[in-house]
C-alpha positions, 0 to 999 in steps of 0.5 A: 722460702729462699728467693731464686737467684743466680750464683755470682761465682758459678752463674748457676740458677738456684731454685729454692736454694738449690742449683737447678738445671733447666730442661725447658721447652718454649711454647709457640707465641700464641699458645699461652693465650688459651688455657684450654688449648694448653691444658691437654699438653701439660702432662705431655711436657711432664712425660717428656722429662721437661721441668720448665716451660717458657711461656709468653705473657703479652702486654696487649692481654695484660693491659687491654685498657690503659691502667686496667690490668688482667692477670687471669692468663698468668694465674692460669699458667701458674695453676697448671704448672703447679698442678704438674710440678713444673716451673715457669720462665715468663717471657714479657712480650712488651714493646718488642717481639722479634724486632717489631711491636706487634704485642703492644696494646691496641691503645698504644697502636692507635695513638702514634702521636703519643707512642712514637714509631721509628723511621728509616733513612727515607722517612718510612715509618716502621712497625717498631716503637722508638726506644728514644721515646720516654712515653713508650718506655714509661708505659711498658715499665708500668705494665711490667712492674704491675706484672712483677708485683702480681707475681710477688703477691701470688707466687712469692712463696710458691716460686713457680716462676724462676726467671723472666725474660724482658722483651723478645729479640729486640732490635730494629729491622729495616735499617741499621739505625733509627732516623726519626727526629728523636733518634737523629737528635740522639745521634749527634749527642756525645757518646756516654763517657762510661761507654767511651772508656770501655771502647778505649779498652777494646770494648768493641771489635769494630770501633776504636777510640784513640786515647786522649781523643776528645769526646765524640758524638756517635756520628764521629766514632771511628770505625765501620758506620754500620757497626757504629749505628748498631752500637748506637741502637744497642745502647739506647735499646739497653737503656730503655730496657734497663728502665723497664727491668728496674721497675719490675725488679723493684717489685719482685727480685727474680733473675732477668735476662734478654734474648737475641736474634743472632747474626748467623748465616741463613741456610737454604736461601736462594741468594745471599743470606742478607735478604728480608725474605730469608731472615726469619732468623739470622742475617749478616747485616744490622737491620737484616737481623735486628740492629741493636739486639744483645749480641756479643759484639755489642755486649759492652753497651748492653752491660753498661746501659742495663745493669739490672739485666743479669745476662744476655742469651742467644736464640740458636737456630742456624749455623755453627752453634758453637760460635754463639755458645762460646760468644755468650759463655765468654761474655756472661757469667750465666749462659742459657739457651732460651730458644733452639731448634726442637729437631734432632739437630737442635737437641744434639747440641744440648749436651754441648751447651751444658757440658762444655759451656756451662749452660744452666739449661736449654729450651727448644722452641715450639715443642707443643706442636710437635708430633709424638714421633718427632719428640723422641730425641728430646725425651731421651735427652731430658730423661738422661739430663734429669737422672744426672742433674745433681752430678752435672751441676756439681761437675760444672763447678769443678771443671769435671764435665765435657759435652761433645757432638761429632759427625760421620767421618769425624773424631773429636778429642776430649780431655778431662783431667789427665785422661783423653778420649776420642769420640766418634759416631757409632753408626750412620745407618737408620737416619742417624746424622751425628753422635752426641753426649757428655762425659763426667768425671767422678773420680780420677779413673771413673766416669759417667757418660750419657747421650746417643749414638757415639763411641768413646775410645780411651787414649794412652796416658803417659804412653801406657794404653788405657782400658776399660776396667768395668762398665755398667749400663745404668737403668733410669727408674723414676729419675734415678740411676741403678746398675742394669748390666755389666758391659764386656766383650762385644759391648766394650770391644774387649775393654777398649771402647765405650759404646752409647747407642740405643740401636744395634751396630752393623758390622761386616754385613750382619747385625751386632747388637751392642746397644745400651738401654738408657744411654748412660754408662758408668765406667772405670779405666786402668793402665793396661801394662804389658808384662816384661817377657823373655828376650825383651832385654839384653841380659841373656833373656832373664825375666826382670823382677 
């Protein structure tokens, strides 16, 4: 059995030796603590087109007594996933989860003299294990290593678990940096030489180190003091997690990653976004969002201090999704979105992540609690992505794929090969707020497009109008695509437009039914050249032959 791995050239995830696209959902934090709670939901995941479930594994339940491990819940997850032919990404809720340490075992919580907590500048103790304390680090590493060793034993051949996330949204909430005795001592130490050299080469947008300058301590770095504090925390969180990750990797060689609570603007706040009450995610200042977490602007520290971690990943809920998509795709060979909104706004960005930024997959959060009526967008999207998985994965490696998302009143220009298209929203009625999809080139003039509620207009190429030669509405049956209808006439605007929508268009006060059924269209273009007619040249009107 081939080990699951990340392709070093393409960044794609390979499962059992083949490229794999994650159509994921992440469970609520407590769902995996009860197999009985989850059991009725597994078939619903399958019916929704999901192929991978992201499930938490908490330190407190794995090691309820120090050195006494119980993997019964992990084994139940494995059994139920296999029963439904699903893969798992396990999320290790160890020392930190969302900037706090609520998932550590009781024997850790009850021994603060042994397992040190962090402090703010006023000396207030924070609910966050110190990354400077080797006792914390070693206890976490021992538990994570035991988990990975167990997976190697019970899942090494089956390969149900394809990746593992180490911790969850780490960082310090409540202060830009830790001020306990151990942290204060580290603050006065020299900056590690390897990081200093990277900073000299432009490894931080906020901090500069002049060539030839003496090796400074962290407190002596030039730049914004808050950003220096954040970089300091990033280095030490990463070094701690490297120790944990390396202990696990030594037992079982699965891809490992960390995820980030982003520094995005939080909408609908009564005041500035930098308030603790508003920042359930996002925030603009280190300490409002978890300081030291794996954000792009501190990715240099993370990559140097934690080489066992294969990639950094964003949890995207607010703001302009393309900003983190671009930031993480540019700073990582592998790009994955382990958490995003499960509503239409979140799902509509899936094609953009996969099509334009090469994501190995996406995973909306909290799908297990959604009402059936609220899952339509995700089910439609995953049905399409599942049917096109092989084509998508090939096109990603060849630069033959684009994703897009457009809003009412906007148009988005898409360039693919030598062709250009304009994407627009198909209809603004019936609660539709955007159009989204992907465009995949299979031959020079042949394409597949999929998604929802958009139109594509081919633009002239070399001054010659482009038109639709043929277009087929494809049916998805048992995950396979077959031609269902030849589209023409109203459905293609007489060969000038591709429509992808499962709702009819309203035009001039009446309904014009021009929808597609699956939302997948296979089409070819041709140059619509105008014939040369009489009187078009100054030769007496002769037709040129």
